C-alpha positions in Angstrom: -16.5 -30.4 56.6 -20.0 -28.9 57.3 -22.7 -31.5 57.8 -25.2 -30.7 55.1 -28.8 -32.0 54.7 -29.4 -35.0 52.5 -29.0 -34.6 48.7 -26.9 -31.4 49.2 -23.4 -30.7 48.2 -21.1 -27.7 48.3 -18.5 -26.8 45.6 -15.8 -24.3 46.5 -13.6 -22.5 44.0 -11.6 -19.5 45.0 -14.1 -17.0 46.5 -17.1 -18.8 44.9 -19.4 -21.0 47.0 -21.9 -23.1 45.0 -24.6 -25.2 46.8 -26.1 -28.1 44.8 -29.5 -29.3 46.0 -31.4 -32.2 44.6 -35.1 -32.8 45.3 -38.3 -34.1 43.8 -40.6 -31.2 44.8 -40.3 -27.5 45.5 -40.9 -27.7 49.2 -38.1 -30.2 49.8 -35.8 -28.2 47.7 -36.5 -25.0 49.6 -36.1 -26.7 53.0 -32.9 -28.4 52.1 -31.4 -25.4 50.4 -32.2 -22.9 53.1 -30.9 -25.3 55.8 -27.6 -25.7 53.9 -27.4 -22.0 53.4 -27.8 -21.3 57.1 -25.2 -23.8 58.1 -22.7 -22.5 55.6 -23.3 -18.9 56.6 -22.9 -19.7 60.2 -19.5 -21.4 59.6 -18.3 -18.5 57.3 -19.3 -16.0 60.1 -17.3 -17.9 62.6 -14.3 -17.7 60.2 -14.8 -13.9 59.9 -16.0 -14.2 56.3 -19.2 -12.8 54.8 -21.3 -13.4 51.7 -22.4 -10.6 49.3 -26.2 -11.1 49.2 -26.7 -9.0 46.0 -24.3 -11.3 44.1 -26.0 -14.5 45.1 -27.8 -16.2 42.3 -30.2 -19.1 42.1 -30.9 -21.5 39.2 -33.5 -24.3 39.1 -31.9 -26.7 36.6 -34.9 -28.8 35.8 -33.8 -30.3 32.5 -36.6 -32.6 31.3 -38.2 -32.7 34.8 -41.0 -30.3 35.5 -41.9 -31.3 39.1 -40.0 -28.4 40.6 -42.1 -25.2 40.4 -40.3 -22.3 38.7 -41.3 -20.0 41.6 -39.2 -22.1 44.1 -37.0 -19.6 46.0 -34.4 -19.5 48.8 -33.4 -17.0 51.5 -30.0 -15.7 52.5 -29.6 -13.4 55.5 -33.4 -12.7 55.3 -33.2 -11.7 51.7 -35.3 -13.5 49.1 -33.4 -15.1 46.2 -35.6 -15.9 43.2 -34.4 -18.2 40.5 -32.9 -16.8 37.3 -33.4 -18.2 33.8 -29.7 -18.5 33.5 -26.6 -18.1 35.6 -22.9 -17.7 34.6 -20.7 -19.8 36.8 -16.9 -20.1 36.2 -17.2 -18.9 32.6 -20.1 -21.3 31.7 -23.7 -20.1 31.2 -26.1 -22.5 32.9 -29.7 -22.4 31.9 -32.8 -23.9 33.5 -33.4 -26.4 30.6 -29.7 -27.5 30.6 -29.5 -27.3 26.8 -26.7 -24.7 26.9 -28.1 -22.7 24.0 -27.5 -19.4 26.0 -23.9 -20.5 26.5 -23.5 -21.2 22.8 -24.9 -17.7 21.9 -22.6 -16.0 24.4 -19.4 -17.7 23.4 -20.3 -17.5 19.7 -20.5 -13.7 20.1 -17.2 -13.6 21.9 -15.5 -15.8 19.3 -17.0 -13.7 16.5 -15.7 -10.5 18.1 -12.2 -12.0 18.4 -12.4 -13.2 14.8 -13.4 -9.8 13.5 -10.6 -8.2 15.5 -8.1 -10.6 14.0 -9.5 -10.5 10.5 -7.0 -7.9 9.2 -4.2 -10.2 10.3 -5.9 -13.3 8.9 -6.5 -11.8 5.5 -3.0 -10.1 5.1 -1.2 -11.6 2.1 2.2 -11.6 3.8 1.0 -13.7 6.8 1.9 -17.4 6.4 -0.7 -20.1 6.8 0.9 -21.5 10.0 0.7 -18.1 11.7 -2.9 -17.6 10.7 -3.7 -21.0 12.2 -2.0 -20.0 15.5 -4.1 -16.8 15.6 -7.3 -18.9 14.9 -6.5 -21.0 18.0 -7.4 -18.0 20.1 -10.9 -18.1 18.7 -11.1 -21.9 19.0 -10.0 -21.8 22.7 -13.0 -19.6 23.5 -15.4 -22.0 21.8 -14.0 -25.2 23.5 -13.7 -23.8 27.1 -15.1 -26.3 29.5 -16.7 -28.3 26.6 -16.1 -31.5 28.6 -19.0 -30.4 30.7 -21.5 -29.0 28.3 -21.0 -30.5 24.8 -22.9 -33.7 25.5 -25.9 -31.8 26.8 -25.9 -28.9 24.3 -28.8 -28.9 21.8 -28.4 -29.3 18.1 -29.1 -25.6 17.6 -26.3 -24.6 20.0 -23.8 -26.9 18.3 -24.7 -25.7 14.8 -24.1 -22.1 16.0 -20.6 -22.9 17.3 -19.8 -24.9 14.2 -20.8 -22.0 12.0 -18.3 -19.8 13.7 -15.6 -22.4 13.3 -16.3 -22.6 9.6 -16.0 -18.8 9.2 -12.7 -18.9 10.9 -11.5 -21.7 8.6 -12.6 -19.9 5.5 -10.7 -16.8 6.6 -7.6 -18.8 7.2 -7.6 -20.3 3.7 -8.9 -17.0 2.2 -11.8 -18.9 0.7 -15.2 -17.8 -0.4 -18.2 -17.8 2.0 -19.7 -20.5 -0.1 -16.8 -22.9 0.6 -17.9 -26.2 2.0 -17.4 -26.3 5.8 -15.8 -29.8 5.7 -13.4 -28.7 3.0 -12.5 -25.4 4.7 -11.7 -27.2 8.0 -9.4 -29.7 6.2 -7.6 -27.1 4.2 -7.1 -25.0 7.3 -6.1 -28.0 9.3 -8.8 -27.4 11.9 -10.3 -30.5 13.5 -14.2 -30.4 13.8 -15.4 -29.1 17.2 -17.4 -32.2 18.1 -14.4 -34.5 17.6 -12.3 -32.3 19.8 -15.0 -31.9 22.5 -15.5 -35.7 22.6 -11.8 -36.3 23.0 -11.7 -33.8 25.9 -14.7 -35.5 27.5 -13.1 -38.9 27.4 -10.0 -37.4 29.0 -12.1 -36.0 31.8 -14.3 -39.1 32.4 -11.7 -41.9 31.9 -8.6 -40.1 32.9 -6.7 -40.6 29.7 -6.5 -38.7 26.4 -7.3 -40.7 23.2 -4.1 -41.1 21.1 -3.9 -38.6 18.2 -4.1 -41.5 15.7 -7.5 -42.6 17.0 -8.8 -39.0 16.9 -7.5 -38.6 13.4 -9.3 -41.8 12.3 -12.6 -40.4 13.3 -11.9 -37.3 11.3 -10.8 -39.4 8.3 -14.0 -41.5 8.5 -16.1 -38.3 8.3 -14.0 -36.9 5.5 -14.5 -40.1 3.5 -18.3 -39.8 4.0 -18.9 -36.0 3.8 -15.9 -34.5 2.1 -16.6 -32.7 -1.2 -15.6 -35.0 -4.2 -12.8 -32.9 -5.8 -11.2 -31.8 -2.5 -11.3 -35.4 -1.3 -9.7 -36.6 -4.5 -6.8 -34.1 -4.1 -6.5 -34.8 -0.3 -7.5 -38.4 0.3 -5.4 -39.0 3.4 -5.7 -36.5 6.3 -2.6 -38.0 8.0 -0.4 -36.9 5.2 -2.1 -33.5 4.9 -2.1 -32.6 8.6 1.6 -33.6 9.0 2.9 -31.9 5.9 
């Protein structure tokens, strides 16, 4: 309910307060941001709440624009807050270029650690395929967290990094060789490619409805017809039959 300066917005989640400031130059950004900070701090003080200055972070998300100087800074309770190259917010690593490569590296490391920890279970001979797939979902959940927000913006390098982790998980599920084709491993493990899952999540967020499973499967089938290895595709021509077996 606080009246903020133009081009400013506040986002509240639990005990996190995020201030979004848009501007075409550094001076305007500093002025608007500091004014918004002062007004929010005043209201918080009136409510008997305080802000931890040392935990306050600043990020200049410039993307393709370079009109905002990287030395633009803000002030909170008289303490200078300089911009960081990247900031972790609600589990997502935001970077100044908005290409989300740092986020891809972080969650790839987390997913790989989880995969290594579960590798003994995944490779055990007495563990059925269905149980191995359930275990692999733990790794997949780490990779797809909040993908509705960052997948569209993530660079090709970041996506390739995440897809390589998914391939390793699929190879371990089917107990295949490292040289196994990524497309074949995903089909054999019944793991849908990351980009298809992320795009379906984004449509659900933006349009308010989730694409039907048949439509999502059609996209996977079209890719399989185009990129699937010849012999594997000859044995498994229809993904609908294979995934519902």
